[in-house]
Backbone as a ProteinNet text record, in pm:
[ID]
protein_1_A
[PRIMARY]
XXXXXXXXXXXXXXXXXXXXXXXXXXXXXXXXXXXXXXXXXXXXXXXXXXXXXXXXXXXXXXXXXXXXXXXXXXXXXXXXXXXXXXXXXXXXXXXXXXXXXXXXXXXXXXXXXXXXXXXXXXXXXXXXXXXXXXXXXXXXXXXXXXXXXXXXXXXXXXXXXXXXXXXXXXXXXXXXXXXXXXXXXXXXXXXXXXXXXXXXXXXXXXXXXXXXXXXXXXXXXXXXXXXXXXXXXXXXXXXXXXXXXXXXXXXXXXXXXX
[TERTIARY]
9651.7	9613.1	9545.5	9457.7	9389.6	9488.9	9585.5	9687.9	9768.5	9794.4	9868.5	9790.5	9660	9576.8	9572.6	9564.1	9562.5	9697	9804	9938.2	9949	9901.5	9907.6	9817.7	9701.8	9611.6	9682.8	9744	9813.8	9928.8	10010	10126.2	10084.2	9974.6	9925.7	9871.3	9799.4	9752.6	9871	9970.7	10089.6	10157.9	10168.2	10244.7	10167.9	10034.9	9960.8	9854.5	9826.9	9726.1	9788.1	9863.8	9921.9	10069.7	10133.7	10272.5	10367.3	10357.4	10433.7	10584.2	10626.7	10770.6	10832.1	10754.7	10812	10776.8	10667.3	10625.2	10587.6	10496.3	10432	10451.9	10573	10599.3	10521.9	10468.4	10395.8	10264.3	10215.4	10095	10122.6	10247.8	10283.9	10218	10204.6	10145.4	9999.9	9929.5	9789.8	9781.1	9864.8	9863.3	9904.2	10005.8	10050.3	9939.4	9873.8	9767.2	9647	9607.2	9489.6	9513.9	9632.4	9664.3	9667.4	9717.8	9719.7	9578.3	9491.9	9352.7	9282.5	9300.7	9237.3	9282.7	9410.6	9464.9	9413.1	9393.2	9349.4	9203	9118.9	8975.4	8937.3	8837.2	8790.3	8712.9	8694.8	8632.1	8490.7	8415.8	8277.4	8264.8	8376.9	8374.4	8305.1	8246	8181.4	8264.9	8304.7	8386.1	8308.5	8301.8	8240.3	8350.8	8360.5	8463.3	8397.9	8430.7	8380.4	8484.5	8448.1	8545.3	8487.5	8569.2	8520.9	8532.2	8459.3	8466	8418.7	8334.4	8286.8	8402.9	8510.4	8626.1	8687.1	8675.4	8740.7	8641.1	8528.9	8430.9	8342.2	8318.4	8229.8	8278.6	8409.1	8465.5	8533.5	8546.7	8616.8	8761.1	8855.2	8996.3	9038.4	8965.3	9005.4	8934.2	8819.5	8741.1	8821.8	8909.5	8983.5	9070.7	9108.7	9192.5	9113.2	8980.7	8896.8	8811.7	8870.7	8801.4	8762.8	8646.6	8594	8546.7	8534.6	8475.1	8359.3	8271.8	8158.2	8206	8232.9	8286.7	8179.5	8150.6	8048.8	8116.6	8113	8174.3	8066.9	8097.8	8004.5	8074.9	8020	8074.1	8017.5	8106.2	8064.4	8106.1	8103.8	8140.1	8042.6	8098	8014.4	7949.8	7862.8	7786.4	7876.4	7981.2	8068.5	8142.3	8188.8	8261.9	8168.6	8046.6	7949.8	7922.4	7919.7	7900.2	8017.4	8137.5	8257.1	8277.8	8216.6	8224.5	8353.9	8378.4	8489.4	8618.2	8669.8	8785.4	8916.3	8914.8	9033.7	9024.1	8921.4	8899.9	9017.1	9086	9199.9	9310.2	9317.9	9424.2	9397.1	9273.5	9239	9199	9245.8	9212.3	9290.1	9400.3	9481.8	9398.9	9407.7	9329	9368.9	9486.1	9530.6	9462.5	9397.4	9320.5	9187.5	9157.5	9033.2	8920.4	8821.6	8717.4	8589.3	8572	8452.9	8365.5	8240.6	8154	8126.8	8108.7	8065.7	7925.8	7902.4	7772.9	7665.1	7704.2	7605.1	7661.5	7571.2	7607	7526.6	7593.4	7526.4	7599.2	7523.8	7582.1	7641.4	7756.6	7820.1	7736.2	7637.5	7550.8	7436.5	7415.3	7308.3	7354.3	7428.9	7476.7	7373.8	7297	7181.1	7220.2	7293.8	7331.9	7282	7267	7212.1	7304.4	7245	7322.2	7396.3	7511.1	7590.6	7617.1	7643.3	7662	7807.3	7900.5	8037.9	8136.6	8228	8342	8450.1	8448.8	8550.3	8493.2	8524.5	8492.6	8623.7	8641.2	8763.5	8729.8	8808.1	8790.9	8926.9	8956.6	9089.1	9096.9	9175.9	9205.9	9079.9	8989.3	8857.8	8813.4	8860.4	8810.9	8819	8925.1	8941.7	8840.4	8766.8	8663.9	8524.6	8516.8	8388.2	8373.1	8258	8242.5	8168	8113.3	8042	8087.4	8195.6	8252.6	8170.6	8098.5	8012.5	7908.3	7842	7740.7	7805.2	7920.6	7988.9	8025.5	8092.9	8142.5	8029.3	7918.7	7801.8	7748.1	7743.8	7694.9	7792.2	7920.4	8019.9	8007	7986.4	7970.4	7849.9	7741.3	7621.6	7643.8	7713.8	7736.7	7824.3	7922.4	8017.3	7954.7	7996.3	7961.1	8039	7998.5	8074.4	8214.5	8314.5	8456.4	8502.4	8416.3	8459.6	8553.9	8622.4	8720.2	8708.7	8756.2	8758.1	8902.9	8927.1	9060.3	9051.6	9138.9	9141.3	9282.9	9293.8	9419.8	9398.2	9489.6	9475	9609.3	9608.5	9729.9	9744.3	9867.1	9894.4	9934.6	9999.3	10043.8	9973	9888	9820.6	9792.5	9792.1	9745.1	9593.2	9535.3	9390.6	9351.5	9262.1	9226.5	9078.2	9025.3	8881.4	8800.9	8852.1	8790.6	8645.8	8550.4	8566	8552.1	8547.3	8519.5	8648.6	8723.1	8845	8843.8	8824.1	8782.6	8884.5	8968.8	9060.2	9168	9269.8	9372.3	9379.5	9359.8	9379.5	9525.2	9571.2	9690.7	9641.8	9728	9682.9	9625.1	9684	9638.5	9505.2	9486.4	9359.4	9245.6	9273.3	9169.8	9135.8	9237.7	9212.3	9127	9159.9	9082.9	8936.4	8917.2	8781.1	8704.9	8768.2	8700.7	8668.5	8749.6	8721.5	8586.7	8548.8	8420.9	8302	8325.1	8218.5	8232.6	8319	8331	8428.3	8506.5	8607	8724.7	8795.7	8903.4	9011.2	9114.7	9223.7	9282.4	9340	9391.2	9531.8	9555.6	9688.3	9712.3	9820.6	9848.6	9986.5	10001.5	10128.6	10145.5	10270.6	10295.8	10379.6	10372.7	10445.6	10502.6	10621.2	10685.5	10754.7	10827.4	10900.6	10933.2	11022.8	11050	11102.7	11177.5	11233.1	11125.4	11033.7	10917.6	10830.5	10819.9	10741.8	10800.2	10933.3	10998.9	10965.5	10975.9	10947.1	10801.9	10710.7	10569.5	10544.8	10605.4	10586.4	10647.7	10759.6	10817.2	10721.6	10662	10566.3	10451.7	10404.7	10297.5	10346.5	10465.1	10518.6	10539.3	10581.7	10604.6	10477.9	10362.8	10236.4	10199.2	10269.2	10242.6	10328.8	10425.9	10516.7	10456.5	10463.9	10410.6	10468	10387.1	10423.9	10553.4	10580.8	10701.9	10829.6	10815.6	10929	10917.3	10791.3	10763.9	10827.1	10819.3	10870.1	11018.1	11097.9	11241.3	11267.9	11193.8	11210	11171.1	11067.6	11023.5	11131.8	11188.3	11297.1	11416.2	11448.1	11559	11538.3	11417.8	11392.8	11395.8	11320.9	11309.9	11436.5	11513.5	11638.2	11750.5	11756.5	11871.1	11844.5	11717.8	11693.2	11598.1	11499.8	11398	11458.5	11540.7	11598.2	11686.5	11759.9	11846.8	11764.5	11649.7	11561.3	11507	11466.2	11412.9	11522.9	11645.3	11759.6	11783.7	11778.6	11795.4	11682.7	11561.3	11445.8	11471.4	11529.2	11555.6	11670.1	11760.5	11880.5	11859.4	11790.1	11773.6	11627.2	11595.9	11456.7	11416.5	11514.3	11483.9	11531.4	11447	11484.9	11589.9	11709.2	11820.2	11829.6	11742.6	11746.6	11631.8	11512	11393.1	11330.7	11312.6	11247.5	11096.7	11030.4	10884.7	10836.6	10915.6	10883.9	10904.2	10811.1	10827.8	10758.4	10780.6	10726.3	10674.2	10577.6	10519.8	10432.4	10412.7	10330.6	10189.7	10177.1	10045.7	10046.2	9928.1	9919.1	9798.5	9800.1	9683.1	9647.2	9520.2	9471.4	9366.2	9383.1	9285.4	9223.5	9092.2	9021.1	8909.3	8881.9	8782	8656.2	8543.1	8416	8409
11373.7	11471.2	11402.7	11305.5	11231.8	11153	11089.9	11015	11106.3	11227.7	11323.9	11361.5	11382.7	11418.4	11305	11181.6	11067	11053.9	11075.1	11070.3	11173.7	11295.6	11401.4	11369.2	11307.5	11264.5	11164.5	11063.7	10961.5	11021.6	11101.9	11158.9	11249.7	11321.6	11409	11326.8	11218.9	11128.8	11070.3	11026.9	10969.6	11071.9	11194.1	11296.8	11359.4	11383.3	11465.9	11391.6	11265.5	11188.9	11064.5	10986.6	10861.8	10873.1	10980.9	11010	10892	10832.4	10710.2	10732.2	10853.8	10879.1	10929.2	11003	11067.9	11001.9	10921.5	10864	10715.9	10684.4	10552.8	10478.5	10432.3	10366.3	10236.1	10178.6	10051.8	10067.6	10193.2	10214.8	10204.4	10196.1	10187.7	10068.3	9959.1	9837.6	9860.8	9945.6	9975	10039.3	10137.8	10205.2	10109.8	10029.8	9933.5	9835.2	9782.3	9684.6	9744.5	9864.8	9929	9951.9	9996.9	10020	9888.7	9782.9	9651.6	9599.7	9619.1	9574.2	9649.6	9781.1	9861.7	9817.1	9788.4	9744.9	9607.1	9522.8	9385.2	9376.2	9461.2	9452.5	9506.9	9446.7	9490.1	9621.6	9684.1	9817.1	9817.9	9709.1	9705.7	9644.4	9627.7	9568.9	9660.8	9597.8	9671.2	9653.5	9764.7	9764	9831	9765.6	9824.2	9847.2	9968.1	10003.5	10051.4	9984.6	10024.5	10113.9	10237.7	10333.6	10411.7	10498	10595.2	10733.3	10750.3	10874.6	10995.8	10974.1	11085.3	11163	11093.9	11158.6	11265.7	11244.9	11333.3	11421.8	11448.9	11536.2	11463.5	11333.1	11250.6	11235.8	11211.9	11178.1	11042.6	10977.1	10849.1	10873.6	10830.1	10847.8	10754.6	10644.1	10543	10553.4	10617.8	10624.3	10669.4	10770.8	10815.8	10708.9	10606.1	10500.3	10406.7	10420.3	10328.3	10402.7	10500.7	10575.5	10481	10504.6	10423.7	10285.4	10266.8	10143.8	10184.5	10090.2	10117.9	10105.6	10219.5	10221.8	10272	10192	10227.4	10241.5	10361.2	10384.8	10386.4	10320.1	10311	10360.2	10462.2	10509.1	10424.2	10364.4	10279.8	10340.6	10471.9	10538.2	10500.8	10473.3	10443.7	10568.9	10550.3	10661.4	10767.8	10724.4	10821.2	10908.4	10845.4	10920.9	11017.6	10974.6	11063.6	11186	11165.9	11277.8	11375.5	11322	11407.2	11481.9	11430.4	11499.3	11474.5	11556.9	11536.4	11601.8	11548.4	11614.7	11588.9	11500.6	11480.1	11554.2	11636.5	11706.7	11797.8	11848.7	11937.6	11868.6	11734.9	11662.4	11647.2	11671.4	11656.8	11791.7	11900.4	12033	12068.7	11999.1	12025.3	12005.9	12100.3	12095.5	11979.7	11922.2	11811.1	11678.9	11677.3	11559	11562.2	11455.7	11445.8	11410.7	11494.6	11478.4	11422.7	11291.4	11223.4	11185.9	11233	11210.1	11061.9	11030.1	10896.9	10870	10746	10711.6	10679.1	10602.4	10557.7	10566.5	10578.3	10572.7	10458.3	10348.5	10232.4	10188.8	10142.6	10072.5	9941.4	9900.8	9779.8	9654.2	9661.6	9546	9536.8	9644.8	9646.4	9723.4	9657.3	9718.3	9687.3	9786.1	9764.1	9769.2	9667.6	9654.9	9520.4	9511.2	9391.6	9271.1	9154	9030	9015.6	8949.6	8920.7	9046.1	9156.1	9284.2	9309.3	9275.6	9324.5	9220.3	9265.7	9182.9	9187.3	9296.3	9315.6	9400	9361.1	9442.7	9478.6	9606.7	9656.3	9708.8	9665.6	9716.8	9766.7	9894.4	9946.8	10010.3	9947.9	10009.5	10032.4	9934.8	9955.1	9840.9	9718.4	9600.9	9619.7	9683.9	9698.7	9794.3	9868.8	9958.5	9896.1	9769.6	9700.4	9597.2	9597.4	9512.2	9381.9	9362.6	9237.4	9185.7	9109.2	9061.5	8949.5	8874.5	8770.6	8832.5	8937.4	9003.6	9068	9129.7	9195.5	9096.2	8986.6	8893.3	8815.9	8794.1	8732.9	8823.6	8952.8	9048.2	9061	9062.3	9070.7	8951.1	8834.9	8712.9	8725.3	8783.8	8801.2	8905.6	9012	9121	9076.3	8989.2	8946.7	8852.9	8869.8	8774.5	8644.4	8539.9	8415.7	8442.7	8395	8416.7	8561.3	8643.7	8777.2	8769.3	8878.4	8871.3	8988.3	8961.2	9057.5	9096.8	9227.6	9277.3	9354.5	9319.4	9385.4	9433.5	9557.3	9608.5	9637.7	9590.6	9609.4	9633.8	9712.2	9728.6	9612.4	9580	9488.5	9566.7	9678.8	9765.4	9900	9929.6	10059.9	10096.6	10224.6	10273.3	10257.9	10260.1	10270.5	10406.5	10410.3	10535.9	10536.1	10654.4	10671.5	10599.2	10613.3	10549.8	10598.2	10509.1	10368.8	10270.6	10319.6	10232	10174.9	10105.6	10037.3	9904.2	9793.6	9669.8	9556.1	9541.7	9427.6	9443.4	9357.1	9346.7	9200	9175.4	9042.6	9025.5	8901.6	8867	8817	8806.4	8751.5	8611.4	8532.2	8393.6	8389.8	8479.8	8484.8	8528.9	8625.3	8674.7	8569.2	8499.5	8391.2	8282.7	8246.3	8144.6	8186.8	8314.3	8366.9	8361.5	8403.8	8409.9	8270.7	8172.8	8035.9	7987.4	8033.7	7993.7	8042.3	8143.7	8198.1	8154.9	8056.9	7997.9	8065.8	8160.1	8223.7	8128.2	8148.7	8056.3	8130.3	8055.3	8110.3	8236.7	8221.9	8336.5	8375.3	8505.1	8558.4	8676.2	8667.7	8775.8	8835.3	8961.4	9032.2	9111.2	9125	9204.2	9325.8	9426.4	9550.6	9602.1	9660.5	9710.7	9600.2	9637.3	9542.9	9605	9544.4	9593.6	9736	9777.2	9912.8	10016.4	9980.9	10066.2	10074.1	9962.1	9960	10055.9	10058	10151.5	10295.4	10324.6	10459.9	10497.6	10402.2	10430.1	10459.8	10380.5	10401.7	10534.5	10574.1	10704	10815.8	10801.7	10902.2	10917.2	10804.6	10809.1	10868.1	10826.6	10873	11024.1	11079.4	11223.9	11303.9	11244.3	11313.7	11327.3	11253.7	11259.2	11364.6	11418.9	11517	11656.7	11741.2	11878.3	11951.6	12034.6	12098.3	12178.5	12242.3	12323.2	12238.6	12108.6	12016	11932.9	11903.6	11811.3	11854.4	11981.3	12028.3	11995.7	12022.2	11992.8	11843	11767	11621.8	11561.8	11616.9	11569.1	11593.9	11714.6	11745.6	11654	11632.6	11544.4	11403.1	11349.3	11212	11198.7	11285.1	11269.5	11310.6	11398.9	11441	11340.4	11281.5	11198	11047.4	11006.2	10864.1	10796.7	10869.9	10806.7	10741.2	10814.9	10761.3	10640.4	10642.1	10528.1	10404.2	10423.8	10310.3	10250	10334.2	10284.6	10215.8	10267.9	10203	10064.6	10053.2	9923.8	9828.5	9885.1	9802.9	9733.7	9807.8	9753.4	9652.4	9669.3	9584.6	9456.4	9467.3	9352.8	9308.6	9206.8	9168.1	9037.9	8965.2	8833.8	8823.9	8767.8	8742.2	8631.1	8659.5	8564.4	8484.7	8513.4	8447.3	8348.4	8389.5	8306.3	8267.4	8137.8	8088.7	8110.7	8107.6	8121.7	8249.6	8355.3	8482.9	8596.9	8690.6	8811.3	8927	9050.4	9166.8	9269.1	9228.9	9328.7	9428	9543.3	9648.5	9648.6	9602.2	9594.5	9479.5	9445.6	9338.5	9359.5	9291.9	9287.9	9142.2	9118.6	8982.8	8985.8	8898.2	8882.1	8743.8	8735.4	8608.2	8606.5	8488.7	8474.7	8403.2	8439	8374.2	8238.7
8488.3	8590.4	8709.7	8681.8	8787.2	8869.8	8804.1	8875.7	8966.6	8919.1	8999.4	9125.3	9110.9	9225.7	9327.6	9278.8	9369.1	9440.4	9366.8	9426.6	9539.2	9513	9613.3	9733	9705.8	9812.4	9903.4	9843.8	9922.6	10003.2	9937.3	10005.5	10121.2	10103.1	10209.7	10325.9	10295.4	10401.2	10477.8	10404.9	10468.6	10559.7	10510.5	10580.3	10696	10678	10772.6	10852.8	10816.4	10890.1	10953.2	10872.8	10921.9	10958.3	10921.4	10961.3	10935.5	10816.4	10788.6	10781.3	10752	10741.3	10870.9	10948.9	11066.2	11199.1	11201.2	11329.1	11320.6	11228.1	11229.1	11096.2	11068.5	10940.3	10919.6	11028	11014.5	10938.3	10921.2	10841	10690.4	10654.5	10512.8	10444.8	10517.2	10459.4	10418.2	10490.8	10456.2	10319.1	10292.9	10162.7	10050.6	10074	9972.3	9939	10042	10020.4	9949.2	9988.6	9927	9778.3	9743.2	9601	9523.7	9586.9	9522.7	9499.7	9598.5	9586.6	9474.9	9470.2	9365.5	9226.8	9213.1	9084.1	9045.6	9144	9122.1	9078.2	9134.5	9110	8971.9	8911.3	8780.2	8791.8	8678.8	8673.7	8731.8	8712.9	8761.4	8901.3	8970.4	9104.2	9204.5	9306.3	9414.4	9540.9	9599.9	9720.8	9832.7	9947.3	10066.3	10168.8	10216.7	10315	10444	10555.1	10685.6	10751.8	10780	10831.1	10949.1	11006.6	11104.5	11041.3	10932.9	10857	10933.6	11035.6	11116.9	11179.5	11212.4	11274.7	11185.6	11053.1	10956.2	10881.2	10944.4	10880.3	10782.2	10808.3	10725.5	10581.5	10566.8	10436.3	10446	10331.7	10324.3	10280.7	10361.1	10326.3	10213	10194.8	10096.7	9962.5	9958.3	9834.9	9712.8	9724.2	9605.2	9539.8	9614.7	9558.3	9466.4	9464.6	9388.2	9285	9223.8	9119.4	9004.7	8944.9	8834.1	8879.5	9010.8	9063.3	9153.7	9181.7	9269.6	9413.9	9475.1	9610.9	9707.3	9809.1	9907.8	10043.4	10098.2	10228.6	10337.2	10446.9	10559.2	10685.5	10746.9	10873.6	10986.6	11065.2	11177.7	11310.9	11319.8	11445	11555.7	11673.8	11788.7	11845.6	11943.4	12000	12062.1	12131.8	12199.2	12097.6	11988.2	11885.9	11813.8	11789.4	11725.2	11812.4	11944.1	12036.2	12029.7	12019.7	12021.5	11890.5	11783	11655	11580.1	11479.4	11386.3	11438	11549.5	11610.7	11536.4	11438.3	11353.6	11220.3	11206.4	11079.6	11043.5	11143.7	11119.2	11038.9	11049.5	10980	10830	10788.6	10647.1	10585.4	10644.2	10593.4	10466.8	10441.5	10323.4	10195.9	10104.1	9980.2	9889.1	9912.5	9829.4	9866.5	9979.3	10017.1	9943.5	9870.5	9794.2	9891.1	9899.7	10000.9	9938.2	9952.4	9901.7	10021	10025.3	10142.1	10167.7	10294.5	10336.1	10279.4	10237	10177	10280.5	10382.8	10481.7	10622.8	10718.7	10860	10922.7	10955.2	11014	11140.9	11238.1	11350.3	11296.7	11349	11295.1	11317.6	11405	11429.8	11329.6	11253	11152.1	11029	10944.2	10820	10710.8	10673.6	10585.9	10438.5	10396.1	10255.6	10202.6	10072.2	10008.6	10022.8	10020.1	10020.1	9887.1	9892.2	9771.8	9687.9	9754.8	9687.9	9648.9	9738.2	9726.6	9676.6	9593.4	9554.7	9662.2	9737.7	9841	9953.7	10076.6	10193.5	10261.6	10291.5	10354.8	10494.1	10592.9	10729.7	10777	10755.5	10788.6	10927.7	11015.9	11145.4	11228.3	11226.6	11288.4	11379.7	11354.4	11426.9	11578	11626.2	11771.7	11833.5	11749.5	11800.5	11794.4	11759.1	11742.8	11854.3	11919.7	12038.2	12012.7	11894.6	11865.3	11729.7	11729.2	11603.4	11540.2	11621.3	11565.2	11471.6	11519.1	11435	11313.1	11332.9	11221.5	11113	11148.5	11047.3	10979	11049.1	10985.1	10875.1	10903.7	10803.8	10686.8	10715.7	10608.6	10515.8	10573.3	10493.3	10399.4	10447.7	10364.6	10255.3	10289.4	10193.9	10077.2	10105.4	10002.1	9899.2	9775.7	9670.4	9690.9	9623.3	9625.3	9570.4	9641.2	9607.1	9629.2	9687.5	9725.9	9844.7	9873.2	9981.6	10078.6	10199	10308.4	10334.8	10346.3	10380.7	10511.3	10605.8	10736.4	10765.5	10811.7	10864.4	11012.1	11096.7	11241	11309.5	11416	11496.7	11594.7	11628.1	11738.4	11862.1	11839.8	11948.9	11937.4	12032.4	12037.2	12181.5	12209.4	12337.8	12344.1	12462.3	12472.9	12417.6	12320	12256.4	12220.9	12195	12171.4	12280.4	12402.7	12519.5	12535.1	12564.6	12601.8	12484.8	12362	12247	12188.6	12272.2	12231.4	12304.6	12229.6	12293	12296.1	12194.6	12193.7	12088.7	12096	11992.6	11948.1	11819.6	11763.2	11720.7	11716.4	11639.5	11503.7	11402.9	11273.9	11289.1	11379.3	11398.3	11471.3	11567.7	11639	11549.2	11461.6	11370.3	11265.6	11216.4	11120.3	11184.2	11306.9	11379.6	11392.3	11423.8	11439.5	11307.4	11199.1	11069.3	11014.2	11047.9	11003.8	11056.2	11173.1	11232.5	11149.9	11067.9	10983.5	10838.8	10815	10682.3	10589.1	10636.9	10552	10529.4	10418.6	10381.2	10301.1	10260.6	10177.1	10237.7	10354.2	10429.1	10383.8	10385.6	10358.9	10452.1	10529.9	10623.5	10597.5	10633.9	10626.1	10755.3	10798.7	10919.1	10882.9	10968.2	10943.8	11075.1	11067.5	11187.6	11263.7	11366.7	11447.8	11581.8	11660.1	11795.5	11800.7	11698.4	11699.8	11667	11575.7	11550.9	11675.8	11747.1	11871.1	11974.1	11985.2	12077.6	12038.6	11908.2	11859.8	11888.1	11867.8	11891.6	12039.2	12127.7	12270.9	12316.4	12255.3	12287	12246.7	12129.5	12082.6	12181.7	12236	12334.8	12467.1	12509.7	12638	12639.6	12526.5	12518.1	12546.2	12516.2	12537	12685	12772.3	12915.3	12986	12915	12973.5	12959.3	13064	13052.7	12932.4	12870.3	12743.4	12750.6	12863.5	12873.4	12866.9	12889.4	12877.7	12749.5	12711.9	12601.1	12469.6	12436.2	12307	12289.9	12393.3	12386.1	12380.9	12459.8	12460.5	12325	12263.3	12132	12027.1	12027.5	11933.9	11957.7	12083.9	12120.5	12066.8	12085.8	12042.6	11891	11821.1	11675.8	11602.3	11659.9	11595.3	11617.4	11737.6	11773.4	11770.8	11780.7	11801.6	11702.2	11652	11567.4	11443.4	11370.6	11247.1	11273.1	11382.7	11413.6	11446.5	11511.7	11539.6	11410.6	11317.2	11189.6	11108.9	11116	11049.4	11108.2	11239.9	11306	11268.4	11253.7	11214.2	11080.2	10985.8	10853.1	10855.1	10947.5	10952.8	11033	11145.1	11235.6	11236.6	11159.2	11137.1	11205.6	11261.5	11316.7	11460.7	11545.9	11683.9	11687.2	11736.8	11736.3	11865.9	11960	12090.4	12107.4	12066.5	12087.3	11954	11932.6	11811.5	11821.4	11706.8	11700.9	11769.7	11755.7	11818.8	11719.6	11717.4	11637.2	11709.3	11662.2	11732	11631.3	11546.2	11454.2	11529.1	11468	11529.1	11469.9	11345.7	11282.1	11181.7	11130.5	11031.8	10941.9	10828.9	10741.9	10718	10695.8	10672.1	10560.8	10463.1	10355.2	10366.9	10353.9	10362.2	10258.6	10204.7	10097.6	10148	10088.2	10117.4	10048.9
[MASK]
++++++++++++++++++++++++++++++++++++++++++++++++++++++++++++++++++++++++++++++++++++++++++++++++++++++++++++++++++++++++++++++++++++++++++++++++++++++++++++++++++++++++++++++++++++++++++++++++++++++++++++++++++++++++++++++++++++++++++++++++++++++++++++++++++

């Protein structure tokens, strides 16, 4: 029964929050990685997750994946987002979403958790909203136990959003370079999406600029006639045949050890 509830939680998140089947398939890697991490960690493991739970009514979207483990969720919403409130709460209104409250609300520059506490720290889709990575990664290093690991999921292609608290885009290589300066090691990265997913993502954004009386028809036109063909091409054509040492992922994940 518990497995069924978790399955429904994941499927609802995919369908109604991350839109992995209809809009943003590059988020699929986040769900795959989170489930792998949960399976990998022992029952008594401590997981710290830095999220923007305030957006969703102060709940952790990831906590249900770590049942029977010590999961600590930290909301790191900036001042502007806290002012705007939980404007994404409508996306988690479905009763099939398991609603576990956020444990703490800390500024990312002062995460008040014990040293050597966590076996794993997760930062999903958040790094680009943080303006002082030196302070953040120093704290993460202190929070992690020896041989503990950090997992980060980040977009490579995104519109400016949650303005003005949107600061940068890392590549997997740039983020690895940065983390090495803080003593992290044993890196493993994965990429998700490609040029055809990027086209679909940009179309989704472009449609939002069209007046509503035109937008609805244009949206139906795009998703009915073009979206599926783009995703089919994505699966078929995975390598740049013109330029070497070139790729076009839309998002990536990176794991690094203390």
